ZAFITI-929590 format. One record per residue: x, y, z of N, C-alpha, C in turn; residue number from 1. Coordinates in steps of 0.001 Angstrom, whole numbers. Last residue first. Example, Ala and Ser with C-alpha at 12.3 -4.5 7.8 and 13.67 -1.06 7.14 Angstrom:
<pts>
PT       nu       nv       nw      cau      cav      caw       cu       cv       cw  guke
PT    12850    -2250     7080    13670    -1060     7140    12900       30     7870     2
PT    13190    -5690     7800    12300    -4500     7800    13200    -3300     7800     1
</pts>
This chain:
<pts>
PT       nu       nv       nw      cau      cav      caw       cu       cv       cw  guke
PT        7    52700   -22437    -1228    52980   -21589    -1261    54315   -22661   102
PT      988    49767   -22920     2176    51363   -23011      856    52127   -23241   101
PT      969    47297   -21544      833    47724   -22384      964    49544   -22158   100
PT     2555    43344   -20853     2340    45106   -20498     1818    45821   -21693    99
PT     2389    40349   -21299     3228    41731   -22190     1859    42791   -21307    98
PT     1785    37948   -20748     2852    38173   -19713     3280    40130   -20137    97
PT    -1474    36862   -21006     -235    37642   -22471       66    38407   -20632    96
PT    -2334    33210   -20710    -2728    34980   -20226    -1387    35072   -21026    95
PT    -4623    30924   -22746    -3009    31410   -21809    -3482    32410   -21685    94
PT    -6646    29217   -23358    -5742    29792   -23411    -5113    30160   -22079    93
PT    -6745    25388   -22683    -6715    26655   -22393    -6147    28213   -22977    92
PT    -4862    23182   -23707    -5740    23999   -24729    -6410    25279   -23749    91
PT    -2919    22698   -21155    -2809    23691   -23220    -3615    23254   -24509    90
PT    -4686    21760   -19900    -3891    23030   -19930    -3902    23782   -21101    89
PT    -5656    19172   -20651    -6420    20274   -20503    -5105    21339   -20665    88
PT    -2694    18185   -21150    -3497    18756   -21990    -4312    19335   -22527    87
PT    -2338    17079   -18167    -1209    17879   -18907    -2306    18721   -20277    86
PT    -4148    15212   -17913    -4310    16567   -17188    -3693    17395   -18131    85
PT    -3689    13504   -19853    -4315    14106   -20001    -4387    15343   -19070    84
PT     -557    12773   -18370     -398    13744   -19903    -2891    13618   -20185    83
PT    -1253    11706   -15855    -1095    12550   -15964    -1198    13735   -17590    82
PT    -2624     9691   -17961    -3307     9870   -16731    -2352    11418   -17085    81
PT      -46     7749   -18582    -1312     8483   -19674    -2217     9102   -18933    80
PT      984     7743   -16378     1119     8886   -17307      469     8477   -18287    79
PT     -603     5410   -15520     -580     6501   -14575      377     7541   -15576    78
PT     -414     3643   -17118    -1280     4417   -16839    -1505     5373   -16705    77
PT     2345     2859   -17459     1669     3585   -18554      515     3841   -18126    76
PT     2235     1638   -14465     3425     3177   -14673     3024     3907   -16566    75
PT     1248     -616   -14913      227      855   -14379      925     2409   -14251    74
PT     3080    -1584   -16773     1378    -1457   -17681      878     -411   -16025    73
PT     4937    -2805   -14387     5164    -1450   -16689     3014     -810   -16831    72
PT     4741    -2818   -11822     3996    -3277   -12643     4232    -2645   -14221    71
PT     6216    -3466    -8628     6058    -2997   -10013     5454    -3804   -11201    70
PT     4707    -4673    -5165     5089    -5521    -7387     4873    -4198    -8025    69
PT     4040    -1618    -4296     6100    -2912    -3718     5683    -3868    -5252    68
PT     3066      493    -6267     2920     -484    -4764     4268    -1346    -5528    67
PT     2805     3048    -7973     4040     2485    -6812     3856     1576    -5820    66
PT       26     2096    -8784     1533     2126    -9487     3386     2274    -8871    65
PT    -1434     2593    -6693     -981     1914    -8132      219     1179    -8436    64
PT    -1596     5692    -6372     -483     4449    -5057     -463     2581    -6067    63
PT    -1659     6845    -9137      280     6862    -8116      431     5248    -7529    62
PT    -3909     5877    -8785    -3732     5560   -10030    -1653     5844    -9473    61
PT    -5015     7923    -7048    -5017     7035    -6455    -4613     5857    -8003    60
PT    -3626    10553    -7895    -3456     9894    -6459    -3161     8277    -6300    59
PT    -5252    10424   -10214    -4561    10982    -9995    -3095     9841    -8572    58
PT    -8303    11016    -9904    -7720    10139    -9833    -6188     9972   -10043    57
PT    -8334    13769    -8853    -8583    12658    -8165    -7938    11394    -8538    56
PT    -7567    15283   -11629    -6675    15417   -10567    -7123    14283    -8866    55
PT   -10493    14456   -13003    -8866    13366   -13536    -7761    13651   -12405    54
PT   -11728    15759   -11552   -11664    13675   -11052   -10940    13902   -12018    53
PT   -10983    18139   -10121   -11399    17661   -10919   -11373    16143   -10663    52
PT   -10695    19315    -6637   -10150    19244    -7905   -10969    18684    -8567    51
PT   -13195    22455    -4845   -12553    20631    -4738   -12032    20509    -6282    50
PT   -12064    25147    -4544   -12751    24115    -3566   -12995    22774    -3265    49
PT    -9544    25989    -6530   -10908    25568    -5910   -10968    24887    -5447    48
PT    -8584    29499    -7403    -8467    28642    -6248    -9322    27550    -6106    47
PT    -7415    29507   -10727    -8002    30056    -9429    -7825    28792    -8538    46
PT    -6358    29754   -13309    -5474    29739   -12609    -6226    29917   -11084    45
PT    -6665    29957   -16292    -7626    29180   -14984    -7439    29791   -14154    44
PT    -4488    30341   -17926    -5430    31300   -17178    -6486    30959   -16375    43
PT    -1178    28747   -15872    -3087    28158   -16796    -3248    29767   -16810    42
PT      968    28619   -15546      285    28657   -16471     -609    29522   -17197    41
PT      591    26666   -13256     1495    28282   -13504     1109    28997   -14442    40
PT      -74    24545   -14589    -1029    25090   -13633     -416    26391   -13432    39
PT     2063    23658   -16186      911    24385   -16333      -38    24424   -15461    38
PT     3483    22818   -14175     4429    23936   -14674     2618    24738   -15297    37
PT     2445    20971   -12559     3047    22208   -11857     3556    23243   -12486    36
PT     3103    19086   -14885     1701    19486   -14900     1345    20707   -13497    35
PT     5620    19065   -15339     4785    19197   -16467     3450    20395   -15853    34
PT     6008    17662   -13396     6343    18542   -12647     6017    19796   -14220    33
PT     5323    15272   -13323     4378    15556   -12734     4748    17192   -12530    32
PT     6994    14328   -15396     5703    14692   -16086     4651    15749   -14726    31
PT     9367    14103   -14074     9338    15139   -15232     7649    15541   -15263    30
PT     8075    12280   -12488     8479    13210   -12338     8455    14205   -13183    29
PT     8521     9648   -14674     7141    10180   -13897     7035    11666   -13231    28
PT    11276     9964   -14500    10336    10001   -16176     8535    10790   -15531    27
PT    12049     8612   -12565    12164     9706   -13006    11288    10762   -14279    26
PT    10602     6523   -12416    10628     7263   -11741    10813     9194   -12370    25
PT    11921     5365   -15068    10252     5500   -14571    10630     6274   -13207    24
PT    14944     4812   -13535    14183     5866   -15288    12795     6369   -15051    23
PT    14500     3863   -11647    14587     5276   -12078    14467     5856   -12627    22
PT    11916     1003   -10827    13029     1848   -11911    13563     2757   -11666    21
PT    10037     1523    -7544     9953     1244    -8909    11331     1632    -9897    20
PT     9629     2490    -5298    10134     1113    -5224    10197     1266    -6952    19
PT     8689     5369    -4080     8238     3711    -4742     9876     3108    -4943    18
PT     9287     7846    -2924     9137     6572    -1722     9007     5006    -2776    17
PT     8234     9751    -5558     9387     9447    -4948    10598     8869    -4206    16
PT     5105     8422    -5435     6000     8364    -6659     8042     8235    -6295    15
PT     4196    10168    -3329     4413     8697    -3433     5365     8421    -4331    14
PT     5155    12909    -4021     5809    12013    -2400     5948    10406    -2732    13
PT     3738    13083    -6625     5492    13430    -6270     6201    12570    -4512    12
PT      899    13398    -5020     1430    12336    -6456     3243    12071    -6152    11
PT     1343    15261    -3653      769    14172    -2988     1595    12626    -3689    10
PT     1522    17348    -5568     2765    16725    -4660     2718    15726    -3509     9
PT    -1023    16994    -6757      392    17039    -7290     1691    16520    -6294     8
PT    -2743    17523    -4371    -2834    17073    -5342     -783    16386    -5612     7
PT    -1422    20156    -4571    -1600    19544    -2832    -1646    17575    -3634     6
PT    -2546    21596    -6077     -821    21898    -6139     -797    20176    -4750     5
PT    -5009    21215    -6337    -4427    20707    -7136    -2575    20962    -7239     4
PT    -5744    22791    -4216    -5679    21397    -3981    -5345    20658    -5038     3
PT    -4107    26158    -3901    -4745    24986    -4591    -4966    24056    -4057     2
PT    -3482    27731     -783    -2560    26575    -1762    -3752    25786    -2300     1
</pts>
């Protein structure tokens, strides 16, 4: 499995176990699922031995946002970081799923 998927799955687990308000939790989960979808659609979807710094940062931000003391700013920071990761995939060219008539 690609380490990026593992990181996103770990972040999802952290978010799900948090004590944050449900609306914040669902918003973050939806963003993390968008990252997974972007990974699947990515034309550059190769297995990497080492995830990028943006992915590594997500775990530490997820822990900070899901700490027992809920802080709206750390949730916004995590959401912003997730958006950065998603935007990186949106700038990559996507693979075409159309076949060709040979």
